[in-house]
C-alpha positions in Angstrom: -9.9 -7.9 38.3 -8.2 -4.6 39.1 -5.7 -3.4 36.5 -3.9 -0.2 35.6 -4.7 1.5 32.4 -1.4 0.2 31.0 -2.4 -3.3 32.0 -5.8 -3.0 30.5 -4.2 -1.9 27.2 -1.8 -4.8 27.1 -4.5 -7.3 28.0 -6.7 -5.8 25.3 -4.0 -6.2 22.7 -3.5 -9.9 23.6 -7.3 -10.4 23.5 -7.3 -9.1 20.0 -4.6 -11.5 18.9 -1.8 -9.0 18.7 1.7 -10.5 18.6 3.9 -7.6 17.6 4.0 -3.9 18.6 6.1 -1.3 16.8 7.1 1.6 18.9 9.3 4.2 20.6 9.2 5.0 24.3 8.8 8.4 26.0 7.8 10.0 29.2 4.0 9.9 28.7 4.0 6.1 28.0 6.9 5.0 30.2 4.4 3.1 32.5 3.1 1.2 29.5 6.7 0.2 28.6 7.3 -0.8 32.2 4.5 -3.3 32.1 5.2 -4.3 28.5 8.6 -5.7 29.7 6.7 -8.4 31.6 4.0 -9.0 29.0 3.8 -11.8 26.4 4.1 -9.4 23.5 7.0 -8.8 21.1 8.0 -5.1 20.8 10.1 -3.8 17.9 12.1 -0.7 18.8 12.3 1.6 15.8 14.5 4.7 15.5 11.7 7.2 14.6 8.0 7.3 15.2 7.2 7.7 11.5 8.9 4.3 11.0 6.8 2.7 13.8 3.6 3.5 11.9 5.1 2.5 8.5 6.3 -0.8 10.0 2.9 -1.6 11.5 1.4 -0.7 8.1 3.8 -3.0 6.2 3.0 -5.8 8.7 -0.7 -5.3 8.2 -0.4 -5.3 4.4 1.7 -8.5 4.3 -0.3 -10.4 7.0 -3.9 -9.1 6.6 -4.0 -8.5 10.3 -4.3 -5.2 12.2 -1.0 -3.5 12.7 -0.3 -1.9 16.1 2.1 0.9 17.1 2.9 2.8 20.2 4.3 6.3 20.5 4.6 9.0 23.1 2.9 12.4 23.4 3.9 15.6 21.7 6.6 15.1 19.1 6.0 11.4 19.2 2.5 12.0 17.8 3.6 14.7 15.3 6.4 12.4 14.0 3.8 9.6 13.5 1.3 11.7 11.5 2.9 10.9 8.1 2.6 7.2 8.8 -1.0 7.6 9.9 -1.9 9.6 6.8 -0.3 7.0 4.6 -2.3 4.2 6.2 -5.5 6.2 5.9 -5.0 7.0 2.2 -4.5 3.3 1.4 -7.2 2.0 3.8 -4.8 0.0 6.0 -6.0 -1.4 9.3 -4.0 0.0 12.2 -4.5 0.8 15.9 -2.2 3.6 16.9 -1.7 4.1 20.7 -0.5 7.5 21.7 0.5 8.9 25.1 -0.9 12.2 26.3 -0.3 14.5 29.3 -2.5 14.0 32.3 -6.2 15.1 31.9 -6.0 18.1 34.1 -3.1 19.5 32.1 -4.7 19.2 28.7 -5.1 22.6 27.2 -2.5 24.2 29.5 0.4 24.0 27.0 2.0 21.3 29.2 5.4 19.8 28.3 5.1 17.6 25.2 1.4 18.3 24.8 -0.3 18.5 21.4 -4.0 18.3 20.4 -3.6 14.7 19.2 -7.3 14.3 18.4 -7.4 17.5 16.5 -4.3 16.9 14.5 -5.1 13.3 13.5 -8.9 13.7 13.0 -8.5 14.3 9.2 -6.2 11.3 8.7 -7.8 8.6 10.8 -10.9 6.5 10.4 -11.7 7.4 14.0 -9.9 8.5 17.1 -10.4 8.5 20.9 -9.3 10.6 23.8 -9.8 8.4 26.8 -11.1 10.5 29.7 -12.3 7.7 32.0 -10.3 4.5 32.6 -13.4 2.5 33.0 -14.2 3.1 29.3 -10.8 1.8 28.2 -11.8 -1.9 27.6 -14.7 -0.9 25.4 -12.6 1.6 23.5 -9.9 -0.9 22.8 -12.4 -3.4 21.5 -14.1 -0.7 19.3 -10.7 0.5 18.0 -9.9 -3.0 16.6 -13.4 -3.5 15.3 -13.3 -0.2 13.5 -9.8 -0.7 12.1 -10.6 -4.0 10.5 -14.3 -3.7 9.5 -15.9 -2.0 6.6 -13.4 0.1 4.7 -10.3 -0.5 6.9 -8.2 2.3 8.3 -6.1 3.6 11.1 -7.8 4.2 14.5 -6.0 6.2 17.2 -6.4 5.8 21.0 -4.9 8.8 22.9 -4.1 7.8 26.6 -3.6 10.6 29.2 -0.9 9.8 31.8 -3.4 9.6 34.6 -5.5 7.0 32.7 -2.3 4.9 32.0 -1.4 4.8 35.7 -4.9 4.7 37.2 -6.5 1.5 38.3 -10.0 0.0 38.0 -11.8 -3.3 37.9 -11.6 -4.4 34.3 -14.8 -5.5 32.6 -14.5 -6.5 28.9 -17.5 -6.2 26.6 -18.9 -9.4 25.2 -19.3 -7.9 21.8 -18.9 -4.6 19.9 -22.0 -2.8 19.0 -21.9 0.8 17.6 -25.3 2.2 16.7 -23.8 4.8 14.3 -21.5 2.4 12.5 -23.0 -0.5 10.5 -21.1 -1.2 7.3 -23.0 -3.1 4.7 -21.3 -6.3 3.5 -24.2 -8.0 1.7 -24.6 -7.1 -2.0 -28.0 -6.2 -3.5 -29.0 -9.2 -5.6 -31.2 -7.2 -8.0 -28.2 -4.8 -8.7 -26.0 -7.9 -9.3 -28.4 -9.2 -11.8 -28.2 -5.8 -13.7 -24.4 -6.2 -13.6 -24.6 -9.7 -15.0 -26.8 -8.6 -17.8 -24.5 -5.6 -18.6 -21.5 -7.9 -18.6 -23.2 -10.4 -20.9 -24.1 -7.8 -23.5 -20.8 -6.0 -23.5 -18.5 -6.4 -26.5 -15.5 -4.6 -24.9 -15.6 -5.2 -21.2 -12.8 -4.8 -18.7 -12.3 -5.3 -15.0 -10.6 -2.5 -13.2 -9.3 -3.7 -9.8 -8.0 -1.7 -6.9 -6.6 -2.2 -3.4 -10.1 -3.2 -2.1 -9.7 -6.6 -3.9 -6.7 -7.3 -1.8 -8.0 -5.9 1.5 -11.2 -7.9 1.2 -9.3 -11.1 0.2 -11.4 -11.1 -3.0 -8.6 -12.2 -5.4 -9.7 -15.8 -5.9 -13.3 -14.6 -6.6 -12.0 -11.9 -9.0 -9.8 -14.4 -10.9 -12.7 -16.9 -11.1 -15.1 -14.4 -12.5 -12.6 -13.0 -15.0 -11.7 -16.5 -16.2 -15.4 -17.5 -16.3 -16.3 -14.6 -18.6 -13.0 -14.2 -20.4 -12.9 -10.6 -19.4 -9.5 -8.7 -19.5 -8.2 -7.3 -16.2 -6.3 -4.1 -15.5 -5.2 -2.7 -12.2 -4.5 0.4 -10.2 -1.1 0.7 -8.4 -2.8 -0.6 -5.2 -4.5 -3.5 -6.9 -1.3 -5.1 -8.2 -1.4 -8.8 -7.2 -5.2 -8.9 -7.1 -5.1 -10.8 -10.4 -2.0 -12.8 -11.3 0.5 -10.7 -13.4 1.2 -13.8 -15.5 -2.5 -14.6 -16.1 -3.9 -14.9 -19.6 -6.3 -12.0 -19.1 -3.8 -9.6 -17.5 -3.3 -6.3 -19.5 -1.2 -4.4 -17.0 -1.4 -1.5 -14.6 -3.4 1.5 -15.8 -3.0 5.2 -15.2 -0.2 7.8 -15.4 2.6 5.3 -15.7 0.5 2.4 -16.7 0.9 0.2 -19.8 -0.4 1.4 -23.1 -2.7 -1.6 -23.5 -4.3 -1.1 -20.1 -5.1 2.5 -20.7 -6.3 1.6 -24.2 -8.7 -1.0 -22.6 -10.2 1.7 -20.3 -10.5 4.2 -23.1 -12.2 1.9 -25.6 -14.3 -0.2 -23.2 -18.0 -0.3 -23.4 -18.3 -1.8 -19.9 -16.1 -1.4 -16.8 -16.5 -3.4 -13.6 -14.5 -1.4 -11.1 -13.9 -3.3 -7.9 -12.4 -1.8 -4.7 -10.9 1.3 -6.3 -11.5 5.0 -5.6 -10.9 6.2 -9.2 -7.9 8.4 -8.2 -6.6 11.0 -10.5 -3.5 8.9 -11.2 -5.7 6.2 -12.6 -8.3 8.1 -14.5 -6.4 11.0 -16.0 -8.7 13.8 -17.2 -12.1 12.9 -15.8 -14.4 14.3 -18.5 -12.7 12.0 -21.1 -12.4 8.9 -18.9 -14.0 5.8 -20.4 -16.3 7.9 -22.7 -18.3 4.9 -24.1 -18.4 2.7 -21.0 -21.3 1.7 -18.7 -19.6 1.6 -15.3 -20.3 -0.5 -12.4 -18.6 0.3 -9.1 -18.3 -2.2 -6.2 -17.0 -0.8 -2.9 -17.5 -1.2 0.8 -17.4 2.5 1.3 -20.5 4.3 0.0 -18.7 7.7 0.0 -16.2 6.4 -2.6 -18.9 5.7 -5.1 -19.6 8.6 -7.5 -17.1 10.7 -5.6 -14.8 11.1 -8.7 -16.5 9.2 -11.5 -20.2 8.9 -12.2 -21.3 5.3 -12.4 -24.3 3.5 -13.9 -24.7 0.8 -11.3 -23.4 1.5 -7.7 -23.0 -1.5 -5.4 -22.1 -0.9 -1.7 -20.9 -4.3 -0.5 -17.9 -6.4 0.5 -15.9 -7.0 -2.7 -15.4 -10.7 -2.1 -19.1 -11.4 -1.3 -20.2 -9.4 -4.3 -17.9 -11.1 -6.8 -18.8 -14.5 -5.4 -22.5 -13.9 -5.8 -22.0 -12.3 -9.2 -20.3 -15.5 -10.4 -23.2 -17.6 -9.2 -25.7 -15.3 -11.0 -23.7 -15.3 -14.2 -23.6 -19.1 -14.2 -27.3 -19.4 -13.5 -28.3 -16.9 -16.3 -25.6 -17.6 -18.9 -24.3 -21.0 -18.0 -24.0 -22.3 -21.6 -22.5 -19.2 -23.2 -19.2 -19.4 -25.1 -17.5 -16.5 -23.3 -14.1 -17.1 -24.9 -15.6 -16.9 -28.4 -17.6 -13.8 -27.5 -14.6 -12.0 -26.1 -12.1 -13.3 -28.7 -11.7 -10.2 -30.9 -11.5 -7.8 -27.9 -8.9 -9.9 -26.1 -6.9 -10.4 -29.3 -7.0 -6.6 -29.9 -5.7 -5.8 -26.5 -3.0 -8.5 -26.6 -1.9 -7.2 -30.0 -1.8 -3.7 -28.6 0.2 -4.9 -25.7 2.6 -6.7 -28.0 3.0 -3.8 -30.3 3.5 -1.2 -27.5 5.3 -3.1 -24.7 7.2 -1.7 -21.8 10.5 -1.1 -23.5 13.9 0.5 -22.9 17.1 0.9 -24.8 20.2 -0.9 -23.4 23.3 1.1 -22.9 26.7 0.8 -21.2 25.1 2.1 -18.1 22.7 0.1 -15.9 19.1 0.8 -16.7 16.6 0.5 -13.8 14.3 -1.7 -15.9 17.2 -4.1 -16.2 17.5 -4.3 -12.4 13.8 -5.2 -12.1 14.1 -7.8 -14.8 17.1 -9.3 -13.0 15.2 -9.4 -9.7 12.4 -11.3 -11.5 14.8 -13.8 -12.9 16.6 -14.4 -9.6 13.5 -14.6 -7.4 11.0 -16.2 -9.8 8.6 -13.5 -8.8 8.3 -15.1 -5.3 9.7 -12.1 -3.3 7.7 -9.6 -1.3 8.6 -6.1 -2.6 8.2 -2.9 -0.6 9.1 0.4 -2.3 10.0 3.9 -1.3 8.3 6.6 -3.5 9.6 8.0 -6.8 10.8 6.7 -10.1 12.0 3.4 -8.7 8.5 2.8 -7.3 7.0 3.1 -10.8 9.7 0.9 -12.4 9.0 -1.7 -9.8 5.3 -1.5 -10.4 5.8 -1.8 -14.2 8.4 -4.6 -14.3 7.9 -6.7 -11.2 5.9 -9.8 -12.0 3.4 -9.7 -9.2 1.6 -13.0 -9.3 0.0 -13.0 -5.9 -1.6 -10.6 -3.4 0.2 -8.9 -0.5 3.5 -9.2 -2.4 3.7 -5.6 -3.6 3.7 -3.1 -0.7 3.8 0.6 -1.5 2.6 4.0 -0.4 0.0 4.7 -3.1 -2.4 7.4 -2.0 -0.1 9.6 0.0 3.2 8.8 -1.8 5.3 9.0 1.4 9.0 9.0 0.8 10.8 6.9 3.4 8.0 4.3 3.5 9.8 1.3 2.0 12.4 0.3 4.6 10.2 0.4 7.7 7.4 -1.3 5.7 9.9 -4.0 4.8 10.6 -4.5 8.5 6.9 -5.0 9.1 6.5 -7.3 6.1 9.5 -9.4 7.1 8.2 -9.9 10.6 4.8 -10.9 9.1 6.5 -13.3 6.7 9.7 -14.6 8.4 10.3 -17.3 5.7 10.0 -15.0 2.7 12.5 -12.9 0.8 11.6 -9.3 1.4 13.2 -6.6 -0.9 13.0 -2.9 -0.5 13.2 -1.1 -3.8 14.6 2.3 -2.9 15.7 5.6 -4.4 18.8 7.4 -3.2 16.7 10.3 -2.1 13.8 8.4 -0.5 16.0 5.9 1.4 17.6 8.7 3.3 14.3 9.7 4.9 14.4 6.7 7.2 17.8 5.0 6.6 18.4 5.0 10.3 16.1 1.9 10.4 19.0 -0.1 9.3 19.8 -0.3 13.1 16.3 -1.8 13.6 17.0 -4.3 10.9 20.3 -5.3 12.5 19.0 -5.4 16.1 16.2 -7.8 15.0 18.4 -9.9 12.6 16.0 -9.3 9.7 17.4 -10.6 6.4 15.9 -7.7 4.3 17.5 -6.8 1.0 17.7 -3.1 0.1 18.2 -2.2 -3.6 19.0 1.4 -4.1 18.4 2.8 -7.6 21.0 5.5 -7.3 20.8 8.3 -10.0 21.9 11.1 -7.7 18.7 13.0 -8.3 15.3 13.4 -6.8 14.4 11.4 -9.9 10.6 11.9 -10.3 10.8 15.6 -9.7 13.8 15.9 -12.1 11.8 13.9 -14.8 9.0 16.5 -14.6 11.5 19.3 -14.7 13.0 17.8 -17.9 9.8 17.1 -19.7 7.7 20.1 -18.7 10.0 22.8 -17.2 12.7 23.0 -20.0 15.2 21.0 -18.0 15.4 23.5 -15.2 16.7 21.1 -12.6 15.9 23.3 -9.6 17.0 21.8 -6.3 16.9 18.2 -7.4 20.6 17.4 -7.8 21.7 15.1 -5.0 25.3 14.5 -6.2 26.6 14.9 -2.6 25.5 11.5 -1.5 27.0 9.3 1.2 28.8 6.2 0.3 25.9 3.8 0.8 28.1 0.8 1.0 30.2 2.2 3.8 27.1 3.5 5.5 25.5 0.0 5.4 28.7 -1.5 6.8 28.7 1.1 9.6 25.3 -0.2 10.7 26.5 -3.8 10.5 24.8 -4.5 7.1 26.5 -6.2 4.2 27.0 -3.6 1.4 27.6 -4.1 -2.3 27.8 -1.9 -5.3 27.0 -2.5 -9.0 28.1 0.2 -11.5 28.1 -1.7 -14.8 25.5 -4.0 -16.5 27.9 -7.0 -16.4 28.2 -6.7 -12.6 24.4 -6.6 -11.9 23.3 -10.2 -11.8 26.2 -11.6 -9.8 25.9 -8.8 -7.3 22.1 -9.3 -6.8 22.5 -13.0 -6.7 25.1 -12.7 -3.9 22.8 -10.4 -2.0 19.8 -12.6 -2.3 21.7 -15.7 -1.2 23.0 -14.0 2.0 21.4 -15.1 5.2 21.5 -11.5 6.6 20.5 -8.0 5.7 22.1 -6.6 2.6 22.2 -3.2 0.9 23.1 -3.0 -2.8 23.9 0.4 -4.3 23.1 0.3 -8.0 24.4 3.2 -10.0 21.8 3.7 -12.8 21.6 6.0 -15.7 21.2 9.5 -14.2 18.5 10.9 -16.6 16.5 7.7 -17.3 12.7 8.5 -17.3 9.7 6.4 -16.4 7.7 5.8 -19.6 4.9 5.5 -20.7 3.6 8.6 -19.0 0.2 10.4 -19.1 0.9 14.1 -18.4 -1.0 15.4 -15.4 -4.5 16.6 -16.4 -4.4 14.8 -19.8 -6.6 12.0 -21.1 -5.5 8.4 -20.8 -5.3 8.2 -24.6 -2.7 11.0 -24.7 0.0 8.7 -23.3 3.6 9.6 -24.1 5.6 6.5 -25.0 8.9 8.4 -25.3 10.4 11.7 -24.3 10.6 12.7 -28.0 6.8 13.2 -28.0 7.1 16.2 -25.7 
């Protein structure tokens, strides 16, 4: 059957099970949009290309499917780069479709031409410049296969104008076979037996889980193994929800702003099973002092992530879910009658006592504290909401105080730390989970990066709730300036803010404000009970800091529990 390039693209998306596309039209892709108007695909018109990618990213994280976005050439591509880099840093499966000038104009500095492949090569899993329309069906199939398989990530397909409007007889490949790409999913059984023996002999074991546990849908297997062996669990920022935050073995998030007990567990452990984590600097602190007494096992689908930052004793390149499932079988076979609870009792009691003695705490004042806001959200939602976040102090308060009891319920930009992520990600998450309460935890600085997406929220009647932690500062930078730069608040004062309530109302969104602690719960309750989108401007204490904190470059055991330690 003869189709245009645009028709092949749209047919390919439907064949891959795509239901929603996030995008912004332009000259290079106008023919795609012309055919899209007659296709059985839902398109969400955003107000900026960065938001299109973030929304597709939020959709992918909430649903477990591949997110898809469509942007035009030139500035459309360059605007999208931050979103692509965000997805790449957090291993999120996306297919990004970009327009390009006609093939004969490439390299001639044509109108709205950029070297898309060159610009995005460092921040995509793979990218294609389609030169021949006959190769397009295979490329679309490969793009989705690459995005979702192995270590997931964004794949970009750059479509020149002549390919989009050209016609050819469309032949779809029966399967995808790529000789140079064969990710290994099956764990090495002999290595797993070593892991089982190390786990059995360990007196102070801990599981460190990362985003790979969620991406591979390994949370049930992880929980089963932890409960079977009575092993405490700590998490990276990206791993939140991989083990229930109310589980008996949960010791909290580790790292720079992690719980004291979680960092204590990693520092004193004699065995660490790291699953689906890349050992980022925000998790490990100073590398030469990380887990000094531990034998470390690292399970990851990506062989380049193993021993990249931390030397490990047993490497395991495999799918996290399959590896954990098989490890549980081996542990049962070899140590079926063992009293794991008794073996781990003193270690678990020590960590629980540490957590009890050094909890996440804050002093109540006549001003609203951000920690109070998160506690109030927990009470009102029962921990059942899906949270997206912008990036900054509010992100860390949300990570610390939100009771994340299930996977795909805490959606944040972890690796790149992209301000402006939360609102468009909430759009994607809400579309992926139409019956769920979706809340964007925002800062007054970060929300303004993409606040224009309120129009997208209204146009699509999405009941998203936006909670702004308003301290009239670029809070995280200000915190570092206070603690390490003698309170030299250089260019972080944002007192000249808009009236967020009036701004919300201008977009057609309900707007509320809470300025005192006694106003907080009633205001949030009203917002959550509303059937439409709501923005709540919460005026918090201006110079509240995120604590605990491990200073950059310090060891995890050098955690600061309060500002007075500086």
